C-alpha positions as protocol buffer text, in pm:
chain_id: "A"
residue {
  index: 1
  type: MET
  ca { x: -1482 y: -2184 z: -1992 }
}
residue {
  index: 2
  type: SER
  ca { x: -1241 y: -2116 z: -2258 }
}
residue {
  index: 3
  type: VAL
  ca { x: -966 y: -1912 z: -2295 }
}
residue {
  index: 4
  type: PRO
  ca { x: -964 y: -1603 z: -2443 }
}
residue {
  index: 5
  type: SER
  ca { x: -685 y: -1557 z: -2714 }
}
residue {
  index: 6
  type: VAL
  ca { x: -572 y: -1208 z: -2633 }
}
residue {
  index: 7
  type: TYR
  ca { x: -591 y: -923 z: -2289 }
}
residue {
  index: 8
  type: ARG
  ca { x: -580 y: -582 z: -2310 }
}
residue {
  index: 9
  type: ALA
  ca { x: -261 y: -379 z: -2110 }
}
residue {
  index: 10
  type: ALA
  ca { x: -205 y: 39 z: -2003 }
}
residue {
  index: 11
  type: GLN
  ca { x: 182 y: 19 z: -2066 }
}
residue {
  index: 12
  type: THR
  ca { x: 400 y: 243 z: -2164 }
}
residue {
  index: 13
  type: ALA
  ca { x: 704 y: 217 z: -2411 }
}
residue {
  index: 14
  type: ALA
  ca { x: 977 y: 446 z: -2239 }
}
residue {
  index: 15
  type: ALA
  ca { x: 1077 y: 594 z: -1937 }
}
residue {
  index: 16
  type: GLY
  ca { x: 836 y: 853 z: -1819 }
}
residue {
  index: 17
  type: GLY
  ca { x: 622 y: 794 z: -2094 }
}
residue {
  index: 18
  type: PRO
  ca { x: 241 y: 814 z: -2208 }
}
residue {
  index: 19
  type: PHE
  ca { x: -7 y: 508 z: -2178 }
}
residue {
  index: 20
  type: GLU
  ca { x: -71 y: 373 z: -2420 }
}
residue {
  index: 21
  type: ILE
  ca { x: -374 y: 88 z: -2462 }
}
residue {
  index: 22
  type: VAL
  ca { x: -237 y: -257 z: -2653 }
}
residue {
  index: 23
  type: GLU
  ca { x: -321 y: -589 z: -2675 }
}
residue {
  index: 24
  type: ARG
  ca { x: -81 y: -923 z: -2550 }
}
residue {
  index: 25
  type: ALA
  ca { x: -158 y: -1272 z: -2642 }
}
residue {
  index: 26
  type: VAL
  ca { x: -256 y: -1478 z: -2338 }
}
residue {
  index: 27
  type: ALA
  ca { x: 22 y: -1726 z: -2247 }
}
residue {
  index: 28
  type: ARG
  ca { x: -91 y: -2058 z: -2024 }
}
residue {
  index: 29
  type: PRO
  ca { x: 114 y: -1974 z: -1695 }
}
residue {
  index: 30
  type: GLY
  ca { x: 417 y: -2164 z: -1610 }
}
residue {
  index: 31
  type: PRO
  ca { x: 465 y: -2432 z: -1301 }
}
residue {
  index: 32
  type: GLY
  ca { x: 399 y: -2243 z: -978 }
}
residue {
  index: 33
  type: HIS
  ca { x: 174 y: -1945 z: -1149 }
}
residue {
  index: 34
  type: VAL
  ca { x: -156 y: -1858 z: -1192 }
}
residue {
  index: 35
  type: ARG
  ca { x: -341 y: -1658 z: -1437 }
}
residue {
  index: 36
  type: VAL
  ca { x: -573 y: -1388 z: -1294 }
}
residue {
  index: 37
  type: ALA
  ca { x: -852 y: -1165 z: -1470 }
}
residue {
  index: 38
  type: VAL
  ca { x: -819 y: -829 z: -1373 }
}
residue {
  index: 39
  type: ASP
  ca { x: -1100 y: -642 z: -1223 }
}
residue {
  index: 40
  type: ALA
  ca { x: -962 y: -339 z: -1023 }
}
residue {
  index: 41
  type: CYS
  ca { x: -591 y: -245 z: -1016 }
}
residue {
  index: 42
  type: GLY
  ca { x: -520 y: 28 z: -778 }
}
residue {
  index: 43
  type: ILE
  ca { x: -278 y: 325 z: -920 }
}
residue {
  index: 44
  type: CYS
  ca { x: -34 y: 368 z: -659 }
}
residue {
  index: 45
  type: HIS
  ca { x: 208 y: 649 z: -641 }
}
residue {
  index: 46
  type: SER
  ca { x: 517 y: 394 z: -615 }
}
residue {
  index: 47
  type: ASP
  ca { x: 435 y: 349 z: -1006 }
}
residue {
  index: 48
  type: ALA
  ca { x: 629 y: 610 z: -1105 }
}
residue {
  index: 49
  type: LEU
  ca { x: 940 y: 405 z: -985 }
}
residue {
  index: 50
  type: PHE
  ca { x: 912 y: 183 z: -1276 }
}
residue {
  index: 51
  type: VAL
  ca { x: 745 y: 407 z: -1510 }
}
residue {
  index: 52
  type: ASP
  ca { x: 1039 y: 667 z: -1463 }
}
residue {
  index: 53
  type: ALA
  ca { x: 1279 y: 375 z: -1473 }
}
residue {
  index: 54
  type: MET
  ca { x: 1415 y: 496 z: -1167 }
}
residue {
  index: 55
  type: VAL
  ca { x: 1492 y: 151 z: -996 }
}
residue {
  index: 56
  type: PRO
  ca { x: 1740 y: -92 z: -1162 }
}
residue {
  index: 57
  type: GLY
  ca { x: 1682 y: -359 z: -1373 }
}
residue {
  index: 58
  type: VAL
  ca { x: 1314 y: -192 z: -1516 }
}
residue {
  index: 59
  type: ARG
  ca { x: 1251 y: -327 z: -1887 }
}
residue {
  index: 60
  type: PHE
  ca { x: 1063 y: -138 z: -2182 }
}
residue {
  index: 61
  type: PRO
  ca { x: 777 y: -149 z: -2220 }
}
residue {
  index: 62
  type: VAL
  ca { x: 595 y: -175 z: -1854 }
}
residue {
  index: 63
  type: VAL
  ca { x: 299 y: -226 z: -1739 }
}
residue {
  index: 64
  type: PRO
  ca { x: 287 y: -85 z: -1435 }
}
residue {
  index: 65
  type: GLY
  ca { x: 32 y: -244 z: -1102 }
}
residue {
  index: 66
  type: HIS
  ca { x: 105 y: -358 z: -728 }
}
residue {
  index: 67
  type: GLU
  ca { x: -268 y: -323 z: -669 }
}
residue {
  index: 68
  type: ILE
  ca { x: -430 y: -604 z: -794 }
}
residue {
  index: 69
  type: ALA
  ca { x: -819 y: -748 z: -736 }
}
residue {
  index: 70
  type: GLY
  ca { x: -968 y: -1044 z: -963 }
}
residue {
  index: 71
  type: ARG
  ca { x: -1006 y: -1358 z: -1012 }
}
residue {
  index: 72
  type: ILE
  ca { x: -812 y: -1697 z: -1086 }
}
residue {
  index: 73
  type: ALA
  ca { x: -868 y: -1775 z: -1424 }
}
residue {
  index: 74
  type: GLU
  ca { x: -631 y: -2006 z: -1501 }
}
residue {
  index: 75
  type: LEU
  ca { x: -385 y: -2267 z: -1260 }
}
residue {
  index: 76
  type: GLY
  ca { x: -67 y: -2350 z: -1367 }
}
residue {
  index: 77
  type: ASP
  ca { x: 97 y: -2733 z: -1296 }
}
residue {
  index: 78
  type: GLY
  ca { x: 223 y: -2790 z: -949 }
}
residue {
  index: 79
  type: THR
  ca { x: 14 y: -2496 z: -771 }
}
residue {
  index: 80
  type: ARG
  ca { x: -170 y: -2666 z: -445 }
}
residue {
  index: 81
  type: ASP
  ca { x: -491 y: -2748 z: -438 }
}
residue {
  index: 82
  type: THR
  ca { x: -537 y: -2484 z: -172 }
}
residue {
  index: 83
  type: TRP
  ca { x: -693 y: -2205 z: -530 }
}
residue {
  index: 84
  type: GLN
  ca { x: -932 y: -2341 z: -779 }
}
residue {
  index: 85
  type: VAL
  ca { x: -1033 y: -2141 z: -1075 }
}
residue {
  index: 86
  type: GLY
  ca { x: -1294 y: -1885 z: -1024 }
}
residue {
  index: 87
  type: ASP
  ca { x: -1099 y: -1792 z: -689 }
}
residue {
  index: 88
  type: ARG
  ca { x: -1091 y: -1390 z: -583 }
}
residue {
  index: 89
  type: VAL
  ca { x: -764 y: -1292 z: -540 }
}
residue {
  index: 90
  type: ALA
  ca { x: -508 y: -984 z: -463 }
}
residue {
  index: 91
  type: VAL
  ca { x: -132 y: -963 z: -547 }
}
residue {
  index: 92
  type: GLY
  ca { x: -33 y: -628 z: -336 }
}
residue {
  index: 93
  type: TRP
  ca { x: 343 y: -494 z: -329 }
}
residue {
  index: 94
  type: PHE
  ca { x: 462 y: -843 z: -288 }
}
residue {
  index: 95
  type: GLY
  ca { x: 459 y: -1014 z: -574 }
}
residue {
  index: 96
  type: GLY
  ca { x: 643 y: -1334 z: -461 }
}
residue {
  index: 97
  type: SER
  ca { x: 1002 y: -1439 z: -305 }
}
residue {
  index: 98
  type: CYS
  ca { x: 1290 y: -1651 z: -365 }
}
residue {
  index: 99
  type: GLY
  ca { x: 1257 y: -1898 z: -109 }
}
residue {
  index: 100
  type: HIS
  ca { x: 1628 y: -1918 z: -78 }
}
residue {
  index: 101
  type: CYS
  ca { x: 1773 y: -1579 z: 9 }
}
residue {
  index: 102
  type: THR
  ca { x: 1823 y: -1582 z: 389 }
}
residue {
  index: 103
  type: PRO
  ca { x: 1559 y: -1351 z: 499 }
}
residue {
  index: 104
  type: CYS
  ca { x: 1300 y: -1599 z: 321 }
}
residue {
  index: 105
  type: ARG
  ca { x: 1503 y: -1925 z: 508 }
}
residue {
  index: 106
  type: ARG
  ca { x: 1405 y: -1670 z: 838 }
}
residue {
  index: 107
  type: GLY
  ca { x: 1072 y: -1693 z: 740 }
}
residue {
  index: 108
  type: ASP
  ca { x: 1082 y: -1341 z: 630 }
}
residue {
  index: 109
  type: PHE
  ca { x: 968 y: -1251 z: 239 }
}
residue {
  index: 110
  type: VAL
  ca { x: 862 y: -926 z: 230 }
}
residue {
  index: 111
  type: VAL
  ca { x: 1215 y: -802 z: 282 }
}
residue {
  index: 112
  type: CYS
  ca { x: 1321 y: -1139 z: 38 }
}
residue {
  index: 113
  type: VAL
  ca { x: 1628 y: -989 z: -137 }
}
residue {
  index: 114
  type: ASN
  ca { x: 1460 y: -1066 z: -468 }
}
residue {
  index: 115
  type: LEU
  ca { x: 1121 y: -954 z: -420 }
}
residue {
  index: 116
  type: LYS
  ca { x: 892 y: -983 z: -703 }
}
residue {
  index: 117
  type: VAL
  ca { x: 716 y: -648 z: -718 }
}
residue {
  index: 118
  type: PRO
  ca { x: 453 y: -659 z: -1025 }
}
residue {
  index: 119
  type: GLY
  ca { x: 520 y: -396 z: -1310 }
}
residue {
  index: 120
  type: TRP
  ca { x: 905 y: -426 z: -1175 }
}
residue {
  index: 121
  type: ALA
  ca { x: 964 y: -836 z: -1180 }
}
residue {
  index: 122
  type: TYR
  ca { x: 671 y: -936 z: -1444 }
}
residue {
  index: 123
  type: ASP
  ca { x: 354 y: -693 z: -1556 }
}
residue {
  index: 124
  type: GLY
  ca { x: 157 y: -633 z: -1377 }
}
residue {
  index: 125
  type: GLY
  ca { x: -212 y: -534 z: -1298 }
}
residue {
  index: 126
  type: TYR
  ca { x: -255 y: -228 z: -1540 }
}
residue {
  index: 127
  type: ALA
  ca { x: -439 y: -485 z: -1772 }
}
residue {
  index: 128
  type: GLU
  ca { x: -690 y: -716 z: -1807 }
}
residue {
  index: 129
  type: SER
  ca { x: -457 y: -999 z: -1765 }
}
residue {
  index: 130
  type: VAL
  ca { x: -205 y: -1087 z: -1500 }
}
residue {
  index: 131
  type: THR
  ca { x: -19 y: -1396 z: -1451 }
}
residue {
  index: 132
  type: VAL
  ca { x: 170 y: -1416 z: -1069 }
}
residue {
  index: 133
  type: PRO
  ca { x: 371 y: -1685 z: -864 }
}
residue {
  index: 134
  type: ALA
  ca { x: 122 y: -1892 z: -641 }
}
residue {
  index: 135
  type: ASP
  ca { x: 267 y: -1722 z: -299 }
}
residue {
  index: 136
  type: ALA
  ca { x: 175 y: -1393 z: -412 }
}
residue {
  index: 137
  type: LEU
  ca { x: -186 y: -1494 z: -387 }
}
residue {
  index: 138
  type: ALA
  ca { x: -421 y: -1350 z: -63 }
}
residue {
  index: 139
  type: ARG
  ca { x: -766 y: -1436 z: -84 }
}
residue {
  index: 140
  type: ILE
  ca { x: -1081 y: -1126 z: -100 }
}
residue {
  index: 141
  type: PRO
  ca { x: -1335 y: -1182 z: 134 }
}
residue {
  index: 142
  type: GLY
  ca { x: -1682 y: -1226 z: -4 }
}
residue {
  index: 143
  type: THR
  ca { x: -1841 y: -871 z: 94 }
}
residue {
  index: 144
  type: MET
  ca { x: -1550 y: -685 z: -45 }
}
residue {
  index: 145
  type: ASP
  ca { x: -1575 y: -548 z: -418 }
}
residue {
  index: 146
  type: ALA
  ca { x: -1285 y: -563 z: -616 }
}
residue {
  index: 147
  type: VAL
  ca { x: -1240 y: -157 z: -623 }
}
residue {
  index: 148
  type: ASP
  ca { x: -1232 y: -133 z: -282 }
}
residue {
  index: 149
  type: ALA
  ca { x: -984 y: -454 z: -227 }
}
residue {
  index: 150
  type: ALA
  ca { x: -748 y: -318 z: -513 }
}
residue {
  index: 151
  type: PRO
  ca { x: -550 y: -113 z: -269 }
}
residue {
  index: 152
  type: ILE
  ca { x: -569 y: -281 z: 36 }
}
residue {
  index: 153
  type: GLY
  ca { x: -289 y: -485 z: -128 }
}
residue {
  index: 154
  type: CYS
  ca { x: 9 y: -194 z: -100 }
}
residue {
  index: 155
  type: ALA
  ca { x: -152 y: 83 z: 87 }
}
residue {
  index: 156
  type: GLY
  ca { x: -411 y: -59 z: 316 }
}
residue {
  index: 157
  type: VAL
  ca { x: -120 y: -377 z: 440 }
}
residue {
  index: 158
  type: THR
  ca { x: 119 y: -108 z: 490 }
}
residue {
  index: 159
  type: THR
  ca { x: -63 y: 85 z: 698 }
}
residue {
  index: 160
  type: TYR
  ca { x: -194 y: -166 z: 914 }
}
residue {
  index: 161
  type: ASN
  ca { x: 74 y: -416 z: 922 }
}
residue {
  index: 162
  type: GLY
  ca { x: 246 y: -43 z: 1073 }
}
residue {
  index: 163
  type: LEU
  ca { x: 35 y: -73 z: 1349 }
}
residue {
  index: 164
  type: ARG
  ca { x: -17 y: -375 z: 1389 }
}
residue {
  index: 165
  type: ARG
  ca { x: 353 y: -489 z: 1452 }
}
residue {
  index: 166
  type: SER
  ca { x: 437 y: -149 z: 1641 }
}
residue {
  index: 167
  type: ALA
  ca { x: 453 y: -113 z: 2034 }
}
residue {
  index: 168
  type: ALA
  ca { x: 70 y: 19 z: 2083 }
}
residue {
  index: 169
  type: ARG
  ca { x: -100 y: -122 z: 2243 }
}
residue {
  index: 170
  type: PRO
  ca { x: -490 y: -70 z: 2268 }
}
residue {
  index: 171
  type: GLY
  ca { x: -576 y: 208 z: 2463 }
}
residue {
  index: 172
  type: ASP
  ca { x: -255 y: 377 z: 2311 }
}
residue {
  index: 173
  type: LEU
  ca { x: -222 y: 714 z: 2201 }
}
residue {
  index: 174
  type: VAL
  ca { x: -131 y: 656 z: 1837 }
}
residue {
  index: 175
  type: ALA
  ca { x: -53 y: 950 z: 1587 }
}
residue {
  index: 176
  type: VAL
  ca { x: -102 y: 940 z: 1139 }
}
residue {
  index: 177
  type: LEU
  ca { x: 121 y: 1159 z: 1033 }
}
residue {
  index: 178
  type: GLY
  ca { x: -84 y: 1253 z: 714 }
}
residue {
  index: 179
  type: ILE
  ca { x: -417 y: 1166 z: 593 }
}
residue {
  index: 180
  type: GLY
  ca { x: -416 y: 1126 z: 244 }
}
residue {
  index: 181
  type: GLY
  ca { x: -377 y: 836 z: -29 }
}
residue {
  index: 182
  type: LEU
  ca { x: -179 y: 598 z: 325 }
}
residue {
  index: 183
  type: GLY
  ca { x: -298 y: 804 z: 619 }
}
residue {
  index: 184
  type: HIS
  ca { x: -680 y: 809 z: 552 }
}
residue {
  index: 185
  type: LEU
  ca { x: -700 y: 452 z: 571 }
}
residue {
  index: 186
  type: GLY
  ca { x: -414 y: 424 z: 876 }
}
residue {
  index: 187
  type: VAL
  ca { x: -635 y: 737 z: 1087 }
}
residue {
  index: 188
  type: GLN
  ca { x: -899 y: 370 z: 985 }
}
residue {
  index: 189
  type: TYR
  ca { x: -701 y: 59 z: 1091 }
}
residue {
  index: 190
  type: ALA
  ca { x: -620 y: 255 z: 1434 }
}
residue {
  index: 191
  type: ALA
  ca { x: -925 y: 342 z: 1596 }
}
residue {
  index: 192
  type: ALA
  ca { x: -1053 y: -47 z: 1490 }
}
residue {
  index: 193
  type: MET
  ca { x: -756 y: -149 z: 1703 }
}
residue {
  index: 194
  type: GLY
  ca { x: -825 y: 39 z: 2022 }
}
residue {
  index: 195
  type: PHE
  ca { x: -551 y: 321 z: 1953 }
}
residue {
  index: 196
  type: GLU
  ca { x: -633 y: 649 z: 2112 }
}
residue {
  index: 197
  type: THR
  ca { x: -602 y: 815 z: 1750 }
}
residue {
  index: 198
  type: VAL
  ca { x: -475 y: 1063 z: 1646 }
}
residue {
  index: 199
  type: ALA
  ca { x: -487 y: 1231 z: 1279 }
}
residue {
  index: 200
  type: ILE
  ca { x: -244 y: 1510 z: 1155 }
}
residue {
  index: 201
  type: ALA
  ca { x: -282 y: 1728 z: 845 }
}
residue {
  index: 202
  type: ARG
  ca { x: -216 y: 2015 z: 733 }
}
residue {
  index: 203
  type: GLY
  ca { x: -509 y: 2297 z: 793 }
}
residue {
  index: 204
  type: ALA
  ca { x: -775 y: 2317 z: 1006 }
}
residue {
  index: 205
  type: ALA
  ca { x: -1081 y: 2236 z: 766 }
}
residue {
  index: 206
  type: LYS
  ca { x: -933 y: 1833 z: 762 }
}
residue {
  index: 207
  type: ALA
  ca { x: -1085 y: 1809 z: 1123 }
}
residue {
  index: 208
  type: ASP
  ca { x: -1433 y: 1721 z: 1081 }
}
residue {
  index: 209
  type: PHE
  ca { x: -1308 y: 1486 z: 778 }
}
residue {
  index: 210
  type: ALA
  ca { x: -1068 y: 1318 z: 1018 }
}
residue {
  index: 211
  type: ARG
  ca { x: -1260 y: 1283 z: 1280 }
}
residue {
  index: 212
  type: GLU
  ca { x: -1506 y: 1078 z: 1042 }
}
residue {
  index: 213
  type: LEU
  ca { x: -1250 y: 816 z: 973 }
}
residue {
  index: 214
  type: GLY
  ca { x: -1196 y: 758 z: 1344 }
}
residue {
  index: 215
  type: ALA
  ca { x: -955 y: 996 z: 1495 }
}
residue {
  index: 216
  type: HIS
  ca { x: -1012 y: 1082 z: 1837 }
}
residue {
  index: 217
  type: HIS
  ca { x: -795 y: 1446 z: 1779 }
}
residue {
  index: 218
  type: TYR
  ca { x: -686 y: 1639 z: 1523 }
}
residue {
  index: 219
  type: ILE
  ca { x: -338 y: 1866 z: 1498 }
}
residue {
  index: 220
  type: ASP
  ca { x: -341 y: 2119 z: 1224 }
}
residue {
  index: 221
  type: SER
  ca { x: 48 y: 2156 z: 1169 }
}
residue {
  index: 222
  type: THR
  ca { x: 28 y: 2500 z: 1005 }
}
residue {
  index: 223
  type: ALA
  ca { x: -103 y: 2654 z: 1337 }
}
residue {
  index: 224
  type: GLY
  ca { x: 68 y: 2805 z: 1598 }
}
residue {
  index: 225
  type: THR
  ca { x: 122 y: 2505 z: 1874 }
}
residue {
  index: 226
  type: THR
  ca { x: 391 y: 2298 z: 1741 }
}
residue {
  index: 227
  type: VAL
  ca { x: 268 y: 1911 z: 1601 }
}
residue {
  index: 228
  type: ALA
  ca { x: 557 y: 1780 z: 1885 }
}
residue {
  index: 229
  type: ASP
  ca { x: 438 y: 2031 z: 2147 }
}
residue {
  index: 230
  type: ALA
  ca { x: 59 y: 1904 z: 2086 }
}
residue {
  index: 231
  type: LEU
  ca { x: 160 y: 1535 z: 2074 }
}
residue {
  index: 232
  type: GLN
  ca { x: 290 y: 1615 z: 2425 }
}
residue {
  index: 233
  type: ALA
  ca { x: -2 y: 1783 z: 2552 }
}
residue {
  index: 234
  type: LEU
  ca { x: -177 y: 1533 z: 2472 }
}
residue {
  index: 235
  type: GLY
  ca { x: 47 y: 1256 z: 2707 }
}
residue {
  index: 236
  type: GLY
  ca { x: 283 y: 1170 z: 2429 }
}
residue {
  index: 237
  type: ALA
  ca { x: 218 y: 947 z: 2114 }
}
residue {
  index: 238
  type: ARG
  ca { x: 331 y: 625 z: 2177 }
}
residue {
  index: 239
  type: VAL
  ca { x: 394 y: 538 z: 1815 }
}
residue {
  index: 240
  type: VAL
  ca { x: 345 y: 811 z: 1496 }
}
residue {
  index: 241
  type: LEU
  ca { x: 285 y: 662 z: 1221 }
}
residue {
  index: 242
  type: ALA
  ca { x: 462 y: 904 z: 925 }
}
residue {
  index: 243
  type: THR
  ca { x: 245 y: 849 z: 610 }
}
residue {
  index: 244
  type: ALA
  ca { x: 333 y: 1173 z: 487 }
}
residue {
  index: 245
  type: ALA
  ca { x: 599 y: 1176 z: 172 }
}
residue {
  index: 246
  type: ASN
  ca { x: 747 y: 1475 z: 366 }
}
residue {
  index: 247
  type: SER
  ca { x: 1074 y: 1434 z: 587 }
}
residue {
  index: 248
  type: ALA
  ca { x: 1038 y: 1782 z: 737 }
}
residue {
  index: 249
  type: ALA
  ca { x: 728 y: 1703 z: 874 }
}
residue {
  index: 250
  type: ILE
  ca { x: 836 y: 1339 z: 947 }
}
residue {
  index: 251
  type: THR
  ca { x: 1107 y: 1483 z: 1155 }
}
residue {
  index: 252
  type: ALA
  ca { x: 921 y: 1766 z: 1325 }
}
residue {
  index: 253
  type: ALA
  ca { x: 679 y: 1470 z: 1481 }
}
residue {
  index: 254
  type: VAL
  ca { x: 965 y: 1281 z: 1679 }
}
residue {
  index: 255
  type: GLU
  ca { x: 964 y: 1515 z: 2023 }
}
residue {
  index: 256
  type: GLY
  ca { x: 605 y: 1400 z: 2022 }
}
residue {
  index: 257
  type: LEU
  ca { x: 714 y: 1067 z: 2076 }
}
residue {
  index: 258
  type: ALA
  ca { x: 627 y: 970 z: 2472 }
}
residue {
  index: 259
  type: PRO
  ca { x: 903 y: 809 z: 2592 }
}
residue {
  index: 260
  type: ARG
  ca { x: 1050 y: 477 z: 2424 }
}
residue {
  index: 261
  type: GLY
  ca { x: 819 y: 588 z: 2179 }
}
residue {
  index: 262
  type: GLU
  ca { x: 811 y: 436 z: 1818 }
}
residue {
  index: 263
  type: LEU
  ca { x: 839 y: 626 z: 1488 }
}
residue {
  index: 264
  type: VAL
  ca { x: 719 y: 379 z: 1236 }
}
residue {
  index: 265
  type: VAL
  ca { x: 774 y: 577 z: 863 }
}
residue {
  index: 266
  type: ILE
  ca { x: 561 y: 425 z: 525 }
}
residue {
  index: 267
  type: GLY
  ca { x: 585 y: 778 z: 330 }
}
residue {
  index: 268
  type: ALA
  ca { x: 865 y: 757 z: 121 }
}
residue {
  index: 269
  type: ASP
  ca { x: 1078 y: 1107 z: 76 }
}
residue {
  index: 270
  type: PRO
  ca { x: 1413 y: 1074 z: -59 }
}
residue {
  index: 271
  type: GLU
  ca { x: 1559 y: 1361 z: 164 }
}
residue {
  index: 272
  type: PRO
  ca { x: 1682 y: 1272 z: 495 }
}
residue {
  index: 273
  type: LEU
  ca { x: 1502 y: 1286 z: 805 }
}
residue {
  index: 274
  type: GLY
  ca { x: 1632 y: 1588 z: 1049 }
}
residue {
  index: 275
  type: ILE
  ca { x: 1734 y: 1366 z: 1362 }
}
residue {
  index: 276
  type: SER
  ca { x: 2031 y: 1400 z: 1616 }
}
residue {
  index: 277
  type: PRO
  ca { x: 2110 y: 1078 z: 1812 }
}
residue {
  index: 278
  type: ASN
  ca { x: 2034 y: 1286 z: 2165 }
}
residue {
  index: 279
  type: GLN
  ca { x: 1671 y: 1302 z: 2017 }
}
residue {
  index: 280
  type: LEU
  ca { x: 1678 y: 923 z: 2073 }
}
residue {
  index: 281
  type: LEU
  ca { x: 1898 y: 818 z: 2317 }
}
residue {
  index: 282
  type: MET
  ca { x: 1809 y: 953 z: 2644 }
}
residue {
  index: 283
  type: SER
  ca { x: 1448 y: 871 z: 2591 }
}
residue {
  index: 284
  type: GLY
  ca { x: 1471 y: 513 z: 2418 }
}
residue {
  index: 285
  type: LYS
  ca { x: 1245 y: 636 z: 2128 }
}
residue {
  index: 286
  type: VAL
  ca { x: 1343 y: 373 z: 1840 }
}
residue {
  index: 287
  type: VAL
  ca { x: 1272 y: 469 z: 1463 }
}
residue {
  index: 288
  type: ARG
  ca { x: 1165 y: 242 z: 1150 }
}
residue {
  index: 289
  type: GLY
  ca { x: 1087 y: 151 z: 879 }
}
residue {
  index: 290
  type: HIS
  ca { x: 759 y: -90 z: 759 }
}
residue {
  index: 291
  type: PRO
  ca { x: 805 y: -253 z: 457 }
}
residue {
  index: 292
  type: SER
  ca { x: 464 y: -356 z: 279 }
}
residue {
  index: 293
  type: GLY
  ca { x: 363 y: -709 z: 355 }
}
residue {
  index: 294
  type: THR
  ca { x: 302 y: -1045 z: 278 }
}
residue {
  index: 295
  type: ALA
  ca { x: 48 y: -1245 z: 92 }
}
residue {
  index: 296
  type: GLN
  ca { x: -54 y: -1328 z: 411 }
}
residue {
  index: 297
  type: ASP
  ca { x: -56 y: -984 z: 573 }
}
residue {
  index: 298
  type: VAL
  ca { x: -279 y: -881 z: 270 }
}
residue {
  index: 299
  type: GLU
  ca { x: -507 y: -1139 z: 336 }
}
residue {
  index: 300
  type: ASP
  ca { x: -520 y: -1046 z: 701 }
}
residue {
  index: 301
  type: ALA
  ca { x: -565 y: -667 z: 604 }
}
residue {
  index: 302
  type: LEU
  ca { x: -892 y: -744 z: 399 }
}
residue {
  index: 303
  type: ALA
  ca { x: -1020 y: -973 z: 631 }
}
residue {
  index: 304
  type: PHE
  ca { x: -991 y: -733 z: 933 }
}
residue {
  index: 305
  type: SER
  ca { x: -1121 y: -417 z: 655 }
}
residue {
  index: 306
  type: ALA
  ca { x: -1412 y: -658 z: 595 }
}
residue {
  index: 307
  type: LEU
  ca { x: -1481 y: -737 z: 926 }
}
residue {
  index: 308
  type: HIS
  ca { x: -1470 y: -297 z: 1087 }
}
residue {
  index: 309
  type: GLY
  ca { x: -1641 y: -156 z: 758 }
}
residue {
  index: 310
  type: ILE
  ca { x: -1276 y: 20 z: 633 }
}
residue {
  index: 311
  type: ARG
  ca { x: -1320 y: 89 z: 284 }
}
residue {
  index: 312
  type: PRO
  ca { x: -1039 y: 334 z: 112 }
}
residue {
  index: 313
  type: MET
  ca { x: -1156 y: 644 z: -65 }
}
residue {
  index: 314
  type: THR
  ca { x: -1141 y: 519 z: -450 }
}
residue {
  index: 315
  type: GLU
  ca { x: -1250 y: 702 z: -792 }
}
residue {
  index: 316
  type: PRO
  ca { x: -1288 y: 405 z: -1035 }
}
residue {
  index: 317
  type: VAL
  ca { x: -1156 y: 488 z: -1418 }
}
residue {
  index: 318
  type: PRO
  ca { x: -1097 y: 263 z: -1738 }
}
residue {
  index: 319
  type: LEU
  ca { x: -845 y: 51 z: -1816 }
}
residue {
  index: 320
  type: ASP
  ca { x: -853 y: 309 z: -2103 }
}
residue {
  index: 321
  type: ASP
  ca { x: -797 y: 639 z: -1916 }
}
residue {
  index: 322
  type: ALA
  ca { x: -511 y: 484 z: -1799 }
}
residue {
  index: 323
  type: GLU
  ca { x: -293 y: 800 z: -1851 }
}
residue {
  index: 324
  type: ALA
  ca { x: -520 y: 1026 z: -1747 }
}
residue {
  index: 325
  type: ALA
  ca { x: -588 y: 860 z: -1386 }
}
residue {
  index: 326
  type: TYR
  ca { x: -164 y: 808 z: -1378 }
}
residue {
  index: 327
  type: GLN
  ca { x: -127 y: 1168 z: -1441 }
}
residue {
  index: 328
  type: LYS
  ca { x: -463 y: 1310 z: -1170 }
}
residue {
  index: 329
  type: MET
  ca { x: -215 y: 1035 z: -878 }
}
residue {
  index: 330
  type: MET
  ca { x: 72 y: 1214 z: -951 }
}
residue {
  index: 331
  type: SER
  ca { x: -17 y: 1525 z: -971 }
}
residue {
  index: 332
  type: GLY
  ca { x: -166 y: 1487 z: -609 }
}
residue {
  index: 333
  type: ALA
  ca { x: -520 y: 1567 z: -709 }
}
residue {
  index: 334
  type: ALA
  ca { x: -624 y: 1209 z: -624 }
}
residue {
  index: 335
  type: ARG
  ca { x: -900 y: 1185 z: -312 }
}
residue {
  index: 336
  type: PHE
  ca { x: -733 y: 932 z: -296 }
}
residue {
  index: 337
  type: ARG
  ca { x: -670 y: 648 z: -479 }
}
residue {
  index: 338
  type: MET
  ca { x: -760 y: 596 z: -789 }
}
residue {
  index: 339
  type: VAL
  ca { x: -807 y: 231 z: -955 }
}
residue {
  index: 340
  type: LEU
  ca { x: -846 y: 72 z: -1306 }
}
residue {
  index: 341
  type: THR
  ca { x: -1118 y: -106 z: -1421 }
}
residue {
  index: 342
  type: THR
  ca { x: -1134 y: -381 z: -1666 }
}
residue {
  index: 343
  type: GLY
  ca { x: -1550 y: -388 z: -1645 }
}
């Protein structure tokens, strides 16, 4: 199979700048790396961290994208024979680890202090080709297409892993706060895991949609009854998975936890949570943040999704329209995951 000499990518040349389509030379992957022909790449709100240079070490021009689905096109030297050219693979927020920091030496790779996030540590998936470390690869099930697989590398694995690593067990009451880009997957996963699932969102009109996703109960956070009281009326939540990027809404759910209940925060908001120690002490409640997941976690999330027919709601858009698709995501108008395609 001949190797193309160039590939197209959507890049932004300066912080906050618009995307432009450019051609770049194809380079052979280095040792321990693979070149992936990108079929689809999700647009995640976290991409704004790099597009707007809100984290240290961003180098322009930037090609974002950490929800990648494609096919291995070329193997670098020293790549394990686990992988072959043509294998369908996904790469998520976890784009490789250093292998030598203390968390890595303890096997906790997702909190590697030198974590390699695509679009930050190296060019991401808003492109026809991307070169990634081999330890970032997750295998895509044969029954799942690339557009569905791509968002599971970040949005999917974060909600899936947040639930399966929580204190909840089948039959427990679990609430998913927010049913947007993360939450609409969280509700599906919670129901498939056997939890008595509560969806929490703004407005009565979302109740039917929540039940279509698999929720057993719906709480309208704008109704007269508070979210906490509504959860307590159901017996108190063993876990609240907070997907909404709204610290006030997250705070309002804490009193809805059962004794020793757990608030798992995955929705990012720079504003502090308004939680007092007294809310946690007497009832033994736990508040914790949850990062994404390793490549193995992504593979697990993909396999679970395929088994249970769980899919993200996506809007595929050609790579040429990256600027419009990114702006639609940033405006909040996406329902629910914008996905760039290269076909």
